N, C-alpha and C positions, 0 to 999 in steps of 0.2 A: 455616722453614728445609734447608739443603737435607740432613743428618744424619737431619731428621724423614723427607722425601719418600723419602731410601733404603730407613728400614726400612720404610715406609708399600709401598714396593713389593714388599718381601724379602716380606713379609705376602700380598700379593695374591698375590703366585707358589706363594708355598706353599697357600693355601686357593681355589685356583684350576685348577693345575696350568703351564693354557694363556693368556698373554694376547698382545694384540699391543700398538704400543706406539704406537694413531692410539687406542686405548683410558686407559694406560696415560698419555698425553698428557690426554686430556678433563678424566682423574680425578683430578692437578694439579696442572692447570689449567696447563701449561710446556707448548714447545714440541716436536717430536718431535724434533729435530737436543738439547733438552735432557733428553730422556725415554734421547738414547744414551748419553749421554755420561755417563748415570746410572747401566749396566749395564756402562761399562766400568769404573768405578769403584769397581761391586761386585764384579767378576770380579774386579779387582785384590786388594781386602779377598779375597780367597779363596772367594769362592763359584763355584763354575761355571755360568755361567747360557748358554741352547743357544739361539741365532735359527734357526730353522729358518723355509724359502720355501712358496708356496702354498697353496691353498685353505684346507686345515687347521692351516700354519703359525702362530709363533707367537714371546715369548720367553717359558720358561719356563727351569727348577732342570733340574740335567741330574738320567738316570734313578739313585737308588742314594743319591745325595748327604744326608744324613743334615741333618735342620736342625733336630734336637733344641735342641740347646744355640748357638742359634745364634739363634734367634728361637722367637718365644714359639707354645707350641699354642691350638688352640681354649679348655677350657679355662683356659690362666693369660687369652688374653686379656681371658673375661670376667670370671675372677675382679678383674682391672685393672680393667674396664670400669663393676660393681660399685662398687671403692674409688673410683670418681672419683667416679662418683654421690654417693652418702656423700660424700663431699670439698666437693661442689657446692654438697649444704642448708646448709653454714653459710660462703658465701661466693660472688661476683660471679661468677665465671666459669664456660663454662659450656663444660670442659675433656672431662667424656664427654662436649657432642655435636662434637666434632671429636675426637673419636679413633673413636667410629661415624662422621663422616666417614673421614675416613681409613684404616679399614680397610673399609669401604664391603661386608660381608660382615652380612647383618642375620640372619645364626642368633647369632653373637654376638652379637649387641645383644638378640636375643628374651629367648636366656637368660635376660642380665643381669636384666632386665625383670620376672623370677618376682624376686626381691629387692628391695623400698626401704626403705634404710635410708635413717633422716632425722637427723640430729645436733645439730640446731639447735632439737628441748625447741621451748618456747614464748615468746622470750625472739630471734629471727633477725634484728632490723633491728639491735640492740645491738651481739649479737657478733660477726655480721658486720662492720661496721665496729675492733670489737675484736682479733678476730682478724689482721687487715688490715695495722694501727699492727704491733701484735709483730711480725707474718709481716715486716718494708721493716724495722721494728726491727731486729733480729736477721741481715738480709742484712746491715745496714750496720753494723754492733754500734755502735747506738744505745743508750745508755740512755732507759731509757719511766720518768715520774713515774704516780701517780694516788695515791686518796684507796681507801680501804681498811677493809671494815666487818668488826669479829671480832667471837669473847665476849671479849675484855680489853677495849672501845671501837670507837676509827675515828683513822686516823691516816692521814699523805700517805707517801709511800714513795719511792724511786728506786731502780732495781732494770737492774742486768744481763740482758737475756732471752734464755734459749736455747733451749728452746722452752715447743712447745703442746701440751700435752698432752693426753689424753679418755681420765678413770680414772672408776668409781666411777660411771657417770652423770652426769657432767659436763664442765664443758674446764676448765683450770686452764694456768696459764703457770711456768714453772719459770724460775729465775734464782738470781742470787746479788746477797745482799743488802749492801752494805756497812756498815752498821748493825750488824750482830748478825754477819758477818762469813759466812756461810754460805750454801749449797743453798736454799733454803726451795720449796713451794708458794704459786700462788695462784689461790684462784676469780676465775673469770671473773665470774661472779655477784656478784659483793660488791665487786668492782672499777671504780668508776667514774671522769670525769676522768681520762683514759686521755689521755695527748696522749706525742709522740716528744721526748725532747729531742735537745738540736745536740753533746750528748759524747760523742767514743764510750770504747768503751774494749776493753781487752786483751783477748783470748782466754784465759779457765781453762781448764783440763784440770778434767774434773766428774769427783770421785773416780766409783769402780764403786760403790760403795754408796750414794751421793747419788741416780745415777743410778733405783736397783731403790726408785719409789718405792711408796710408802705399809710398806717394809720396816721403820720405828722402829712403825708403827704395832700391838700385839700385845694381843690376847683376853686376857688373861688375871686378867680379872680373872669367874671364876666365878658364878652366881646361878642359882639353880632355883626353881621358877616354874611355876601349872600355868595355862593356858587353858582357857576355853569349847568348847565343840565349835565354837563358829558361828566360830573365829577359823581356823579347822584352813590357809583358803585363804590368808592371810594366815602365815604363821607359812614354808608351806611356799615363799608365793610370794619369801618371804625366807631361808630357810634350806632347803630344800628337803624332802620329802615323809620323810627318815627321820631328823628333826632331833628328834622327838621322839616319844614313847609314849604311847600310846593305854590308860586307868587303866580300870577294872571299867566306873568309874560315865561312859565316856566324854570326857570332859576328859582331856587335853591335858601332856606333864606335861616339862617341859622343862630340859639344865642346859649355858645355853653359857656363850661367852667375849664380856665386851666388858673392849673398851680402856679405861675410865673409869667412875667408880659415878657422871659425872654423864651419858656415858652410857646410863648403863644404865634410870637415873631418866626419862630424856628418849622411852627407845625403852617400858619398862612404861605412862606415863603415860596418853598415847594411847589404852590401853586398858582406862583404866575399871575399874569392876570386874569390868568380864570375864577380871581376871587377876588372881590370888592371889600375890603372893611367901617364899617359905616362907625359902630364903636365900640371903647374910648376913645378921646380925641386924642389924646398923646399914643396914644400907640398905633395912631394910622400919622401923629407926623414923625413916629421913630422908624414906623416903614419906610412913609416918606425918606428919612436921612437916608436906611439905609440900604436902599434900591439909587440916592446917587451916589453909594461910596459904591455898589458898587460896578455905577456908568463906568464913574471915574476910574478904578482899575482897568476897566475892557476901552478906556479911550489912551491910557495913560503907554 
């Protein structure tokens, strides 16, 4: 596209200071006449391009003209390139490589190589396909249908897709459920048999509170517990090094908030005998009951 080539020319001039028309023609795989027209268009857009003749001549941006608000700096391009690489990890595209070719500045790509972000986790195969289907549905304003698994069971759903969200170390589709008359988040790992419907939908305005994902999830169920010292790495990993107090015997005291009683039980049971709940009493009793049920399963 012409606009992509214009941006590429401006970026090349910013990085190299002065270049020749043959160099630009070869770089962007067009004729010198096309490059000349591009330079005229860029000048009309308000960016002064200077052409000088002679052995050391070429095309450059007028000295003293600031491009800080017009094109990207090296730091900004590096950030963009790193971001595109991370998106490529969950798609079939090579946008990062395409950008690198247009930029033609090895220093930027070398800086970006220092950061490796893989957003695909362990299920890139089906994740990529799901993301592509949802992207196309959002673009064309088409409904999507899928089979969904959640804590209350499983069911078929049809929603209006609005956004693909990466949050809480996982991928979600954010959309409007006509069945629930509300905006909801659906985890892609729990979403199967996904298809794009032929039926279109009219775009709804997303309420401000709904776009702040997880705002409704409060950690107001507080629990006091004591963990064995061997679990320190796990507590640091989940909540940070200031999330517990080290007792005289080396054990770790915590007082954390959980979103629900069930969430607390799931978290605590994974540590077996290496954690003891102090309060609240109702949680202590529920954990005892759960342990008894587990015991009966293995004794039967």
